[in-house]
Structure formats: C-alpha cells, structure tokens
C-alpha positions as CSV (number, residue, x, y, z in Angstrom):
1,M,-1.0,30.6,-188.5
2,R,-1.1,31.0,-184.8
3,A,-0.7,34.4,-183.3
4,R,2.2,35.0,-181.0
5,S,1.5,34.9,-177.3
6,G,2.1,38.1,-175.4
7,A,3.4,36.1,-172.4
8,R,6.5,34.9,-174.2
9,N,9.9,36.3,-173.5
10,D,11.0,38.0,-176.8
11,L,14.2,39.3,-175.3
12,G,16.1,36.1,-175.9
13,N,17.8,33.6,-173.6
14,P,20.4,35.2,-171.3
15,I,22.4,32.0,-171.2
16,G,22.7,32.2,-175.0
17,G,24.0,35.7,-174.7
18,I,26.6,34.6,-172.2
19,I,27.7,31.8,-174.4
20,A,28.0,34.1,-177.3
21,R,30.1,36.6,-175.3
22,I,32.4,33.9,-174.1
23,A,32.8,32.5,-177.6
24,S,33.6,36.0,-178.9
25,I,36.2,36.6,-176.2
26,G,37.7,33.1,-176.8
27,T,37.9,33.8,-180.6
28,L,39.6,37.1,-180.0
29,A,42.1,35.4,-177.6
30,L,42.8,32.6,-180.0
31,G,43.4,35.2,-182.8
32,H,46.0,36.9,-180.6
33,V,47.7,33.6,-179.7
34,L,47.8,32.6,-183.4
35,W,49.3,35.9,-184.3
36,F,52.0,35.5,-181.7
37,V,52.7,31.9,-182.8
38,L,53.0,33.0,-186.5
39,R,55.2,35.9,-185.5
40,I,57.6,33.5,-183.6
41,A,57.5,31.1,-186.6
42,Y,58.4,34.0,-189.0
43,R,61.3,34.9,-186.9
44,G,62.8,31.5,-187.2
45,E,61.9,29.7,-184.0
46,P,60.0,26.7,-185.3
47,R,60.3,24.6,-182.1
48,L,59.0,27.4,-180.0
49,A,56.2,28.1,-182.5
50,A,55.2,24.4,-182.6
51,A,55.2,24.2,-178.8
52,A,53.1,27.3,-178.5
53,A,50.6,26.1,-181.1
54,C,50.3,22.7,-179.4
55,A,49.8,24.4,-176.0
56,C,47.2,26.6,-177.5
57,V,45.3,23.8,-179.1
58,C,45.4,21.7,-175.9
59,L,44.2,24.7,-173.8
60,V,41.3,25.6,-176.2
61,T,40.3,21.9,-176.3
62,G,40.4,21.6,-172.5
63,V,38.4,24.8,-172.0
64,T,35.8,23.8,-174.6
65,L,35.4,20.3,-173.0
66,W,35.1,21.9,-169.6
67,V,32.4,24.3,-170.8
68,V,30.5,21.5,-172.5
69,V,30.7,19.1,-169.6
70,T,29.7,21.7,-166.9
C-alpha cells in the first residue's frame, strides 16, 4: 500500500463545503415552505396549497438547474 503524500491537501475541497452549505440551507428553506403549504392545506385552502406547492417545486427545480449549469 502506498504511503500518503505529505503534499496533499487533507483539509478537503472548499467548493464541496460551499455546495454542502447551500444544500443544507436549501433543505431548511424547503422544509419551511412545505410546513407552510401543509398548514394552508390543513386549514382548508386546497387551491392555495396546490399553487404554493407548484411554485415551490418550480422554484427549487429552477435553482437546481441553474446551479448545475453554472
């Protein structure tokens, strides 16, 4: 087995850390939006809940595609 080189960067990739942070914040935001949508649906506004859910899915899809493309 080869010994590890002392010249390697063992601190990790900073870009990976940034992506992980953005994914974490996005997941938290999505959780809040879903909580809001379910709260609206529970109160009896199915059209508003459906519109909010559709908008959320479209927004998350758009942001994800933008991040992947750029």
